[in-house]
Gaussian input, Z-matrix of N, CA and C with variables (Angstrom, degrees):
# hf/3-21g

backbone

0 1
 N
 C     1     B1
 C     2     B2     1     A1
 N     3     B3     2     A2     1     D1
 C     4     B4     3     A3     2     D2
 C     5     B5     4     A4     3     D3
 N     6     B6     5     A5     4     D4
 C     7     B7     6     A6     5     D5
 C     8     B8     7     A7     6     D6
 N     9     B9     8     A8     7     D7
 C    10    B10     9     A9     8     D8
 C    11    B11    10    A10     9     D9
 N    12    B12    11    A11    10    D10
 C    13    B13    12    A12    11    D11
 C    14    B14    13    A13    12    D12
 N    15    B15    14    A14    13    D13
 C    16    B16    15    A15    14    D14
 C    17    B17    16    A16    15    D15
 N    18    B18    17    A17    16    D16
 C    19    B19    18    A18    17    D17
 C    20    B20    19    A19    18    D18
 N    21    B21    20    A20    19    D19
 C    22    B22    21    A21    20    D20
 C    23    B23    22    A22    21    D21
 N    24    B24    23    A23    22    D22
 C    25    B25    24    A24    23    D23
 C    26    B26    25    A25    24    D24
 N    27    B27    26    A26    25    D25
 C    28    B28    27    A27    26    D26
 C    29    B29    28    A28    27    D27
 N    30    B30    29    A29    28    D28
 C    31    B31    30    A30    29    D29
 C    32    B32    31    A31    30    D30
 N    33    B33    32    A32    31    D31
 C    34    B34    33    A33    32    D32
 C    35    B35    34    A34    33    D33
 N    36    B36    35    A35    34    D34
 C    37    B37    36    A36    35    D35
 C    38    B38    37    A37    36    D36
 N    39    B39    38    A38    37    D37
 C    40    B40    39    A39    38    D38
 C    41    B41    40    A40    39    D39
 N    42    B42    41    A41    40    D40
 C    43    B43    42    A42    41    D41
 C    44    B44    43    A43    42    D42
 N    45    B45    44    A44    43    D43
 C    46    B46    45    A45    44    D44
 C    47    B47    46    A46    45    D45
 N    48    B48    47    A47    46    D46
 C    49    B49    48    A48    47    D47
 C    50    B50    49    A49    48    D48
 N    51    B51    50    A50    49    D49
 C    52    B52    51    A51    50    D50
 C    53    B53    52    A52    51    D51
 N    54    B54    53    A53    52    D52
 C    55    B55    54    A54    53    D53
 C    56    B56    55    A55    54    D54
 N    57    B57    56    A56    55    D55
 C    58    B58    57    A57    56    D56
 C    59    B59    58    A58    57    D57
 N    60    B60    59    A59    58    D58
 C    61    B61    60    A60    59    D59
 C    62    B62    61    A61    60    D60
 N    63    B63    62    A62    61    D61
 C    64    B64    63    A63    62    D62
 C    65    B65    64    A64    63    D63
 N    66    B66    65    A65    64    D64
 C    67    B67    66    A66    65    D65
 C    68    B68    67    A67    66    D66
 N    69    B69    68    A68    67    D67
 C    70    B70    69    A69    68    D68
 C    71    B71    70    A70    69    D69
 N    72    B72    71    A71    70    D70
 C    73    B73    72    A72    71    D71
 C    74    B74    73    A73    72    D72
 N    75    B75    74    A74    73    D73
 C    76    B76    75    A75    74    D74
 C    77    B77    76    A76    75    D75
 N    78    B78    77    A77    76    D76
 C    79    B79    78    A78    77    D77
 C    80    B80    79    A79    78    D78
 N    81    B81    80    A80    79    D79
 C    82    B82    81    A81    80    D80
 C    83    B83    82    A82    81    D81
 N    84    B84    83    A83    82    D82
 C    85    B85    84    A84    83    D83
 C    86    B86    85    A85    84    D84
 N    87    B87    86    A86    85    D85
 C    88    B88    87    A87    86    D86
 C    89    B89    88    A88    87    D87
 N    90    B90    89    A89    88    D88
 C    91    B91    90    A90    89    D89
 C    92    B92    91    A91    90    D90
 N    93    B93    92    A92    91    D91
 C    94    B94    93    A93    92    D92
 C    95    B95    94    A94    93    D93
 N    96    B96    95    A95    94    D94
 C    97    B97    96    A96    95    D95
 C    98    B98    97    A97    96    D96
 N    99    B99    98    A98    97    D97
 C   100   B100    99    A99    98    D98
 C   101   B101   100   A100    99    D99
 N   102   B102   101   A101   100   D100
 C   103   B103   102   A102   101   D101
 C   104   B104   103   A103   102   D102
 N   105   B105   104   A104   103   D103
 C   106   B106   105   A105   104   D104
 C   107   B107   106   A106   105   D105
 N   108   B108   107   A107   106   D106
 C   109   B109   108   A108   107   D107
 C   110   B110   109   A109   108   D108
 N   111   B111   110   A110   109   D109
 C   112   B112   111   A111   110   D110
 C   113   B113   112   A112   111   D111
 N   114   B114   113   A113   112   D112
 C   115   B115   114   A114   113   D113
 C   116   B116   115   A115   114   D114
 N   117   B117   116   A116   115   D115
 C   118   B118   117   A117   116   D116
 C   119   B119   118   A118   117   D117
 N   120   B120   119   A119   118   D118
 C   121   B121   120   A120   119   D119
 C   122   B122   121   A121   120   D120
 N   123   B123   122   A122   121   D121
 C   124   B124   123   A123   122   D122
 C   125   B125   124   A124   123   D123
 N   126   B126   125   A125   124   D124
 C   127   B127   126   A126   125   D125
 C   128   B128   127   A127   126   D126
 N   129   B129   128   A128   127   D127
 C   130   B130   129   A129   128   D128
 C   131   B131   130   A130   129   D129
 N   132   B132   131   A131   130   D130
 C   133   B133   132   A132   131   D131
 C   134   B134   133   A133   132   D132
 N   135   B135   134   A134   133   D133
 C   136   B136   135   A135   134   D134
 C   137   B137   136   A136   135   D135
 N   138   B138   137   A137   136   D136
 C   139   B139   138   A138   137   D137
 C   140   B140   139   A139   138   D138
 N   141   B141   140   A140   139   D139
 C   142   B142   141   A141   140   D140
 C   143   B143   142   A142   141   D141
 N   144   B144   143   A143   142   D142
 C   145   B145   144   A144   143   D143
 C   146   B146   145   A145   144   D144
 N   147   B147   146   A146   145   D145
 C   148   B148   147   A147   146   D146
 C   149   B149   148   A148   147   D147
 N   150   B150   149   A149   148   D148
 C   151   B151   150   A150   149   D149
 C   152   B152   151   A151   150   D150
 N   153   B153   152   A152   151   D151
 C   154   B154   153   A153   152   D152
 C   155   B155   154   A154   153   D153
 N   156   B156   155   A155   154   D154
 C   157   B157   156   A156   155   D155
 C   158   B158   157   A157   156   D156
 N   159   B159   158   A158   157   D157
 C   160   B160   159   A159   158   D158
 C   161   B161   160   A160   159   D159
 N   162   B162   161   A161   160   D160
 C   163   B163   162   A162   161   D161
 C   164   B164   163   A163   162   D162
 N   165   B165   164   A164   163   D163
 C   166   B166   165   A165   164   D164
 C   167   B167   166   A166   165   D165
 N   168   B168   167   A167   166   D166
 C   169   B169   168   A168   167   D167
 C   170   B170   169   A169   168   D168
 N   171   B171   170   A170   169   D169
 C   172   B172   171   A171   170   D170
 C   173   B173   172   A172   171   D171
 N   174   B174   173   A173   172   D172
 C   175   B175   174   A174   173   D173
 C   176   B176   175   A175   174   D174
 N   177   B177   176   A176   175   D175
 C   178   B178   177   A177   176   D176
 C   179   B179   178   A178   177   D177
 N   180   B180   179   A179   178   D178
 C   181   B181   180   A180   179   D179
 C   182   B182   181   A181   180   D180
 N   183   B183   182   A182   181   D181
 C   184   B184   183   A183   182   D182
 C   185   B185   184   A184   183   D183
 N   186   B186   185   A185   184   D184
 C   187   B187   186   A186   185   D185
 C   188   B188   187   A187   186   D186
 N   189   B189   188   A188   187   D187
 C   190   B190   189   A189   188   D188
 C   191   B191   190   A190   189   D189
 N   192   B192   191   A191   190   D190
 C   193   B193   192   A192   191   D191
 C   194   B194   193   A193   192   D192
 N   195   B195   194   A194   193   D193
 C   196   B196   195   A195   194   D194
 C   197   B197   196   A196   195   D195
 N   198   B198   197   A197   196   D196
 C   199   B199   198   A198   197   D197
 C   200   B200   199   A199   198   D198
 N   201   B201   200   A200   199   D199
 C   202   B202   201   A201   200   D200
 C   203   B203   202   A202   201   D201
 N   204   B204   203   A203   202   D202
 C   205   B205   204   A204   203   D203
 C   206   B206   205   A205   204   D204
 N   207   B207   206   A206   205   D205
 C   208   B208   207   A207   206   D206
 C   209   B209   208   A208   207   D207
 N   210   B210   209   A209   208   D208
 C   211   B211   210   A210   209   D209
 C   212   B212   211   A211   210   D210
 N   213   B213   212   A212   211   D211
 C   214   B214   213   A213   212   D212
 C   215   B215   214   A214   213   D213
 N   216   B216   215   A215   214   D214
 C   217   B217   216   A216   215   D215
 C   218   B218   217   A217   216   D216
 N   219   B219   218   A218   217   D217
 C   220   B220   219   A219   218   D218
 C   221   B221   220   A220   219   D219
 N   222   B222   221   A221   220   D220
 C   223   B223   222   A222   221   D221
 C   224   B224   223   A223   222   D222
 N   225   B225   224   A224   223   D223
 C   226   B226   225   A225   224   D224
 C   227   B227   226   A226   225   D225
 N   228   B228   227   A227   226   D226
 C   229   B229   228   A228   227   D227
 C   230   B230   229   A229   228   D228
 N   231   B231   230   A230   229   D229
 C   232   B232   231   A231   230   D230
 C   233   B233   232   A232   231   D231
 N   234   B234   233   A233   232   D232
 C   235   B235   234   A234   233   D233
 C   236   B236   235   A235   234   D234
 N   237   B237   236   A236   235   D235
 C   238   B238   237   A237   236   D236
 C   239   B239   238   A238   237   D237

   B1=1.4264
   B2=1.5332
   B3=1.3704
   B4=1.4392
   B5=1.5148
   B6=1.3254
   B7=1.4674
   B8=1.5251
   B9=1.2877
   B10=1.4760
   B11=1.4913
   B12=1.2994
   B13=1.4708
   B14=1.5564
   B15=1.3124
   B16=1.4903
   B17=1.5098
   B18=1.3608
   B19=1.3932
   B20=1.5248
   B21=1.3380
   B22=1.4600
   B23=1.5182
   B24=1.3255
   B25=1.4623
   B26=1.5565
   B27=1.3330
   B28=1.4501
   B29=1.5281
   B30=1.2907
   B31=1.4519
   B32=1.5258
   B33=1.3061
   B34=1.4573
   B35=1.5410
   B36=1.3220
   B37=1.4321
   B38=1.5370
   B39=1.3343
   B40=1.4815
   B41=1.5348
   B42=1.3465
   B43=1.4414
   B44=1.4973
   B45=1.3918
   B46=1.4425
   B47=1.5094
   B48=1.3646
   B49=1.4460
   B50=1.5381
   B51=1.3174
   B52=1.4742
   B53=1.5354
   B54=1.3191
   B55=1.4583
   B56=1.5221
   B57=1.3263
   B58=1.4901
   B59=1.5725
   B60=1.2893
   B61=1.4804
   B62=1.5364
   B63=1.3627
   B64=1.4496
   B65=1.5185
   B66=1.3102
   B67=1.4776
   B68=1.5220
   B69=1.3148
   B70=1.4496
   B71=1.5168
   B72=1.3529
   B73=1.5099
   B74=1.4673
   B75=1.3206
   B76=1.4264
   B77=1.4993
   B78=1.3379
   B79=1.4516
   B80=1.5489
   B81=1.3694
   B82=1.4892
   B83=1.5208
   B84=1.3330
   B85=1.4093
   B86=1.5387
   B87=1.3339
   B88=1.4493
   B89=1.5113
   B90=1.3131
   B91=1.4642
   B92=1.5065
   B93=1.3526
   B94=1.4102
   B95=1.5390
   B96=1.3093
   B97=1.4400
   B98=1.5412
   B99=1.3092
   B100=1.4990
   B101=1.5155
   B102=1.3662
   B103=1.4220
   B104=1.5474
   B105=1.3376
   B106=1.4524
   B107=1.5330
   B108=1.3679
   B109=1.4406
   B110=1.4910
   B111=1.2910
   B112=1.4296
   B113=1.4924
   B114=1.3131
   B115=1.4926
   B116=1.5052
   B117=1.3401
   B118=1.4512
   B119=1.5264
   B120=1.2904
   B121=1.4664
   B122=1.5146
   B123=1.2798
   B124=1.4968
   B125=1.4981
   B126=1.3705
   B127=1.5160
   B128=1.5446
   B129=1.3435
   B130=1.4246
   B131=1.4979
   B132=1.3053
   B133=1.4399
   B134=1.4877
   B135=1.3206
   B136=1.4168
   B137=1.4994
   B138=1.3076
   B139=1.4849
   B140=1.5259
   B141=1.3325
   B142=1.4555
   B143=1.5360
   B144=1.3274
   B145=1.4505
   B146=1.5241
   B147=1.3174
   B148=1.4511
   B149=1.4900
   B150=1.3743
   B151=1.4509
   B152=1.5324
   B153=1.3596
   B154=1.4580
   B155=1.5135
   B156=1.2882
   B157=1.4969
   B158=1.5528
   B159=1.3134
   B160=1.4603
   B161=1.5401
   B162=1.2827
   B163=1.4893
   B164=1.5591
   B165=1.3262
   B166=1.4954
   B167=1.5302
   B168=1.3218
   B169=1.4901
   B170=1.5718
   B171=1.2930
   B172=1.4619
   B173=1.5044
   B174=1.3256
   B175=1.4734
   B176=1.4811
   B177=1.3360
   B178=1.4296
   B179=1.5524
   B180=1.3307
   B181=1.4631
   B182=1.4959
   B183=1.3078
   B184=1.4700
   B185=1.5081
   B186=1.3363
   B187=1.4813
   B188=1.5510
   B189=1.3448
   B190=1.4631
   B191=1.5289
   B192=1.3380
   B193=1.4720
   B194=1.5087
   B195=1.2823
   B196=1.4592
   B197=1.5590
   B198=1.3260
   B199=1.4765
   B200=1.4833
   B201=1.3409
   B202=1.4379
   B203=1.5010
   B204=1.3501
   B205=1.4322
   B206=1.5147
   B207=1.3023
   B208=1.4455
   B209=1.5282
   B210=1.3276
   B211=1.4698
   B212=1.5171
   B213=1.3056
   B214=1.4528
   B215=1.5472
   B216=1.4004
   B217=1.4219
   B218=1.5482
   B219=1.3521
   B220=1.4407
   B221=1.5017
   B222=1.3605
   B223=1.4883
   B224=1.5259
   B225=1.3206
   B226=1.5031
   B227=1.5303
   B228=1.3225
   B229=1.4656
   B230=1.5745
   B231=1.3101
   B232=1.4641
   B233=1.5138
   B234=1.3528
   B235=1.4704
   B236=1.5618
   B237=1.2952
   B238=1.4932
   B239=1.5023
   A1=107.16
   A2=115.46
   A3=121.03
   A4=108.35
   A5=112.78
   A6=117.83
   A7=111.17
   A8=117.39
   A9=123.87
   A10=109.18
   A11=123.73
   A12=126.70
   A13=114.28
   A14=116.17
   A15=118.75
   A16=114.75
   A17=118.71
   A18=124.02
   A19=115.41
   A20=115.37
   A21=119.81
   A22=108.15
   A23=117.79
   A24=122.67
   A25=107.36
   A26=112.26
   A27=119.54
   A28=108.43
   A29=115.62
   A30=121.69
   A31=108.38
   A32=116.24
   A33=120.74
   A34=109.51
   A35=113.64
   A36=120.13
   A37=108.51
   A38=115.64
   A39=122.01
   A40=109.33
   A41=114.62
   A42=119.63
   A43=109.34
   A44=119.58
   A45=120.19
   A46=110.74
   A47=113.49
   A48=120.33
   A49=110.50
   A50=114.87
   A51=123.14
   A52=107.60
   A53=119.10
   A54=121.10
   A55=112.96
   A56=117.83
   A57=121.01
   A58=114.52
   A59=115.97
   A60=117.42
   A61=110.56
   A62=116.72
   A63=122.56
   A64=109.16
   A65=116.98
   A66=124.19
   A67=106.96
   A68=115.97
   A69=122.72
   A70=110.35
   A71=116.75
   A72=122.95
   A73=107.47
   A74=118.72
   A75=122.06
   A76=113.45
   A77=117.70
   A78=123.40
   A79=110.39
   A80=115.66
   A81=122.93
   A82=109.85
   A83=115.51
   A84=122.83
   A85=107.11
   A86=118.60
   A87=120.99
   A88=108.24
   A89=116.49
   A90=121.89
   A91=109.50
   A92=115.68
   A93=121.48
   A94=113.48
   A95=117.37
   A96=121.31
   A97=113.77
   A98=116.43
   A99=120.42
   A100=113.44
   A101=119.23
   A102=121.84
   A103=112.36
   A104=118.91
   A105=119.32
   A106=111.25
   A107=116.79
   A108=124.06
   A109=109.37
   A110=119.06
   A111=120.47
   A112=111.17
   A113=116.60
   A114=120.97
   A115=111.27
   A116=117.27
   A117=120.40
   A118=110.58
   A119=118.92
   A120=124.40
   A121=110.32
   A122=120.10
   A123=120.99
   A124=113.24
   A125=117.17
   A126=119.99
   A127=106.26
   A128=115.34
   A129=123.43
   A130=108.77
   A131=115.51
   A132=119.76
   A133=112.50
   A134=119.51
   A135=125.97
   A136=108.66
   A137=114.74
   A138=121.42
   A139=107.54
   A140=115.28
   A141=122.53
   A142=109.55
   A143=113.79
   A144=118.33
   A145=110.93
   A146=117.23
   A147=119.08
   A148=113.93
   A149=115.58
   A150=119.07
   A151=106.28
   A152=116.28
   A153=121.42
   A154=109.58
   A155=117.55
   A156=121.75
   A157=108.05
   A158=117.61
   A159=121.16
   A160=114.50
   A161=118.25
   A162=122.23
   A163=113.67
   A164=117.49
   A165=120.44
   A166=110.51
   A167=113.86
   A168=118.54
   A169=104.84
   A170=113.80
   A171=121.46
   A172=109.69
   A173=118.19
   A174=123.40
   A175=110.00
   A176=116.60
   A177=124.05
   A178=106.58
   A179=114.36
   A180=119.34
   A181=113.38
   A182=117.70
   A183=121.04
   A184=114.00
   A185=117.51
   A186=121.72
   A187=108.85
   A188=117.28
   A189=123.10
   A190=114.77
   A191=118.42
   A192=118.54
   A193=111.21
   A194=116.53
   A195=124.79
   A196=106.91
   A197=116.25
   A198=121.00
   A199=109.96
   A200=116.65
   A201=123.10
   A202=106.64
   A203=117.73
   A204=122.94
   A205=110.25
   A206=117.85
   A207=122.81
   A208=110.78
   A209=116.01
   A210=121.73
   A211=106.28
   A212=121.86
   A213=126.83
   A214=108.83
   A215=114.63
   A216=118.94
   A217=109.11
   A218=118.28
   A219=120.86
   A220=116.16
   A221=115.07
   A222=118.01
   A223=112.84
   A224=118.72
   A225=122.71
   A226=108.79
   A227=112.88
   A228=120.08
   A229=106.59
   A230=115.91
   A231=122.05
   A232=106.16
   A233=119.27
   A234=121.10
   A235=108.82
   A236=115.37
   A237=119.84
   A238=111.22
   D1=135.85
   D2=172.63
   D3=-76.80
   D4=157.48
   D5=176.18
   D6=-99.05
   D7=-173.44
   D8=-176.38
   D9=-46.97
   D10=139.26
   D11=5.77
   D12=-99.61
   D13=9.15
   D14=-171.39
   D15=-96.43
   D16=-54.58
   D17=179.35
   D18=65.26
   D19=24.89
   D20=176.77
   D21=-71.53
   D22=153.98
   D23=-178.29
   D24=-136.97
   D25=160.85
   D26=172.17
   D27=-148.41
   D28=142.31
   D29=169.82
   D30=-112.45
   D31=142.02
   D32=-173.68
   D33=-155.37
   D34=154.04
   D35=172.42
   D36=-96.80
   D37=128.59
   D38=178.68
   D39=-109.30
   D40=130.21
   D41=179.00
   D42=-123.50
   D43=118.34
   D44=-178.09
   D45=-63.99
   D46=135.39
   D47=177.92
   D48=-104.86
   D49=-31.50
   D50=172.72
   D51=-166.16
   D52=-169.48
   D53=-173.69
   D54=-64.15
   D55=-22.35
   D56=-174.58
   D57=-120.18
   D58=3.30
   D59=-171.94
   D60=-139.83
   D61=137.93
   D62=176.33
   D63=-126.97
   D64=145.58
   D65=169.71
   D66=-85.92
   D67=139.34
   D68=-178.79
   D69=-120.10
   D70=127.36
   D71=172.23
   D72=-120.25
   D73=108.39
   D74=179.70
   D75=-71.87
   D76=141.48
   D77=-176.90
   D78=-107.55
   D79=-59.25
   D80=-176.94
   D81=-138.76
   D82=136.57
   D83=170.18
   D84=-104.07
   D85=139.62
   D86=175.65
   D87=-120.49
   D88=118.43
   D89=-179.65
   D90=-87.19
   D91=126.11
   D92=-177.37
   D93=62.70
   D94=17.38
   D95=-178.20
   D96=72.08
   D97=8.30
   D98=-173.49
   D99=-126.36
   D100=-42.74
   D101=-172.38
   D102=-97.58
   D103=104.62
   D104=-176.78
   D105=-80.10
   D106=138.41
   D107=176.46
   D108=-129.30
   D109=120.19
   D110=179.43
   D111=-67.66
   D112=132.82
   D113=-178.91
   D114=-73.14
   D115=139.37
   D116=175.95
   D117=-67.62
   D118=157.20
   D119=-178.07
   D120=-58.48
   D121=-27.80
   D122=-179.49
   D123=-79.84
   D124=-3.29
   D125=-177.05
   D126=-77.88
   D127=85.26
   D128=-178.37
   D129=-139.74
   D130=159.71
   D131=177.34
   D132=-173.89
   D133=-166.25
   D134=177.67
   D135=-136.49
   D136=148.88
   D137=172.36
   D138=-122.94
   D139=132.26
   D140=171.36
   D141=-103.59
   D142=118.97
   D143=-177.75
   D144=-79.08
   D145=121.36
   D146=-178.20
   D147=-102.65
   D148=-21.83
   D149=176.58
   D150=-153.03
   D151=140.54
   D152=-178.21
   D153=-149.45
   D154=129.69
   D155=168.03
   D156=-142.50
   D157=-168.52
   D158=-177.60
   D159=-62.47
   D160=-24.50
   D161=-172.03
   D162=-119.39
   D163=-17.24
   D164=-168.81
   D165=-139.38
   D166=139.28
   D167=174.20
   D168=-134.37
   D169=129.64
   D170=173.83
   D171=-114.39
   D172=122.33
   D173=-176.94
   D174=-133.72
   D175=155.05
   D176=174.90
   D177=-120.12
   D178=129.98
   D179=178.25
   D180=-80.25
   D181=164.06
   D182=179.66
   D183=-68.19
   D184=-8.52
   D185=177.45
   D186=-102.33
   D187=5.85
   D188=178.06
   D189=91.18
   D190=0.18
   D191=177.72
   D192=-69.45
   D193=147.44
   D194=179.74
   D195=-105.31
   D196=128.92
   D197=177.08
   D198=-120.83
   D199=126.98
   D200=174.65
   D201=-117.60
   D202=112.08
   D203=-173.89
   D204=-115.89
   D205=138.39
   D206=176.08
   D207=-114.30
   D208=147.93
   D209=-179.99
   D210=-76.20
   D211=122.94
   D212=177.92
   D213=-85.46
   D214=-49.96
   D215=-177.29
   D216=-130.50
   D217=100.59
   D218=-177.99
   D219=-61.62
   D220=-20.01
   D221=-178.78
   D222=-84.51
   D223=-8.35
   D224=-179.78
   D225=-69.23
   D226=135.38
   D227=175.02
   D228=-129.79
   D229=140.45
   D230=178.31
   D231=-69.96
   D232=128.79
   D233=178.13
   D234=-65.53
   D235=140.63
   D236=177.23
   D237=-115.47

């Protein structure tokens, strides 16, 4: 989720490809955190992780986008 002033969100499935790269398949985009839009089937990509620690992840997408993500809730675990 983006922070102020946009608050856009995305849900996606991440599949590890190797120790530094994941495949991304987008499911839903949420505009302004309110308007859900189903992602088209072609909404796929890859992220290469360039830095990772307990609180921060820096990744570059296959289209050149830079993503800097922070951990909001370290106790959260993805249900399996």
